[in-house]
N, C-alpha and C positions, 0 to 999 in steps of 0.2 A: 798542121797537128796530124801525127801519124795512127793514120786508120789501119783496123784487123778486121777480116772475114772470116768465120767459122759455118761450114757447111757441114751440115748432121747426114746421117747413113740416112737407108731409108728404101734401098732397091729402088724395082721402078719407078718411085713417088718423085726420082730425079728430076724428071722433067719439070717437077715446081721450082728445083733448086733455078733453072734456066729461067725462067721463069719472071723471079724474082730481083735477077739479075739484069734483065733487059730493062725493066724498070727503073731501079738503080743507075744504070748505065743511063739511061733518056734523062735522068735527075743531072748526071755530072759527077755520080758515087764513086770514087775512085779508091782503091784499097793498096795500104803498101807491105802487106803479109797475109797468107792465106794457111788456115788449117782446116782439114779435109777428116772423112772417117767414110768406110765403105762409098758407097754411090758420091759422098761427098769429096770423097777424095779421088774420084773420078772426073767427076765435074771441076774439082779445082783445081786439079793437073794441067787441068786443058786450058781454063781460064788464067791460071799462070802461065801456060805456054805464050799467052797473045790471043787466045780465039777469044769474039765475042759470045756475047747468050745467045744471038739467035744462031750462030756457027754451030755453037753446041748440041743447043735443038736438034738442027740440021742433021748431025752425024748420027743422031739415035732414033731419027722420027722414022724411018722405015724400015728400021729394024724388027724383025719379027722375031716375038720370043724363044723361037725354037735356034734362031743364033745362040742365043744365052744359055739355055736349057736344054742340052744334048744328053742322052742318060745313058751313064758310066756308071753301071751298076758295081760298087764295091763297098767292102769296109771304113774305104778313107770318104766318100763320098757318094752320092747318087747321079751329080750330073761332073758334067768336063765342061771345064771358064774359057777354052779354047775360042770361043767367040769375041770374048770382051779384050781376052789379049790381041786376039789378029786386027780387032777393031782399032786398040790402041795403038798398038804397031803400027797401025796403017797412017794414024792419024798426026800421033804426037813428035812435035819435030824434036823438041829435046829430050837427049836421052840420060842425061844427070838431072839433079837436083838443079845443082850451078847454073846450068845452060837454060834455066827457066827465065822469064822475063819479072816474076814476081818471085820473090823469098815463097816457099809452101813447108808445111809441117804437114804430115802423113800418120796418124797413128794404127797399130796392129797388136791384137793380143798375142804374148807371146806365148804358146801353148805349152810349153815345157815349163817355162817360171811361173804361167798364172799373172805377170806381171804386164803394163801396159808399154808399148816398146813405142816412141814415137823415132821417126826418119827425118829425114833433113839435108840428107848429104850423098854424094855417090849415086849408085845406077837409080834408075826412077821404075820402070815398068814393073819390079818382082816386087816394090811396097806397097802399091796400087793394087796389086793383086791378092797380097796377103790381108790387105785392111778389108778388101772386098770376099775375103772366103768365109760367105756364112755359114756355119758349122751344119753339119749334116747333109747340106747343099752341095758344099763347094769342098774339094780335101785341102787340107792346111798347106801353105804355102812352106817352102825349104829355105832360107836365108842365111846360109854359110851354116854351120851346126846346130839350128834352132829352126822351130815350127811356127809358122805365126796362121792362126782365123782373125774373122772380122773384129775391127777393132771397135764396132759401137757394143760387142758384149762386155764391158769395162766403161768406155766412155762414149757415147753416142753423141755428144755437143761439146769435141774437147777446145773448150774456151780457153782452160787453164793454160793450156802447154804453148799459148801468144801474149797473155796476156800482159807482159811484163814487157812487151814491146812495143805496146802501142796505146796513144792515149785514147781512144774510143774503140770499142768493141763491136760488131758487128754479127750477130748470129741467123741465119737461118734456119730452123726444125723442121722439117716435112714429115716426121713419122711422130703424129698428134695420136693419142689414144680417144678412140672414140667406143660407142657402147657395140654391141653385138648379140648375134641371138644363140641361142644354144649351139655349141661344136657339133658338127655334122660329117666330121672325118679326122684322120691323121693328120694329115699336111693342115688342114686347119688350126687344130690344136697347135703344134709343132708352132706355127708363124704368129698364134696369139700368145703363146709362152715367150718368145724369143721379143715380140715388140713389148709385153709387160716390163719384161726383166731390160732392156736395154732405155725403154722410158723411165728405169724409176732412178737411172744413175743420173739423167739431167738434171735434176733437182737439186743436185749438189754444184751444177754448174755455173746458178743463174747469178749469183753475187760475182760473177766475174763480166759479164755479159752488160752494156750499155743500152745496146737495142736490140730485142727477140722479134724477130718476124716470123711468124707460123701461121701459114695461110689457115684460114677458116676453109674445112671440107675435105681435106685431104684424108679422114679418116674412111672415107665413101670410096676412097680407091685400095682397091687392092696389092701390096707389094709387087706384085709381079703384072700388072692389067697396064702392058706397055701400049695395048691398044688404043687405049684413051692419052694416051702422052700428049696430044694438043687439049685435051681438056686442062691437064694438070699443069701445062705451062701457062694456058691464057688465065688458070683458078690463080694462079700465082704472081703474073702479071698484074692482074687487076685488083688485085690484092692488096699489093704494094703500093701500086698507084693510090686507091682510098687513104692509104697509112701518109704517104706521102703529101698527097692534096689536104691533107686534116691537119697534119704538121706544118705546112705554109700558112695556112688561114689562123694558125692559133698563134 
């Protein structure tokens, strides 16, 4: 049976992706193709490049938030994305999609046309950066004559792009919606609005998914709470362990 894997966006919550994948690895789950968006594109690229879940966690474990959010006040974005770019350049062995060990598809939003773009061939780094370019925070990434921003704006769980290529599709969603108190600042309002927007487009993908893994408790973590990476990793791992054991017993 050909199995596919879909990794959602969720910024710093990506630690949970690694935790879920670690549990799946321990139980022998393997995937023949991967689709990812935003942080899911980052994790998906490293996983497709042959890194284990634990190795991916260790790459990001000791990285401070300041590495990824360096202020660059401009009309294009508030922060530079140099930190993520340098980290990927250091660790990615593949430079093109074709060099990856597992076929990978990455989505980004074409800012010029307003349409979803799927990248699956050619240079690897720029599509990852484009898929991760959260609006207002980071400037759009230019590829050719087009500009791209976070793919989660249009599809934060892009199962449909590999549905026809696999018989069973597993999706990991680390960006659930939870209740919040009254907004207390501009950034909180911006992130909440973005989260609500990307969550709304997940529902239409449910028909394409055979197994949805959505670790409970992720809504308690901020999208940029990197200091709690270990907690998110453990939460993803333990939740998935519970799911698998329940499935085995049934």
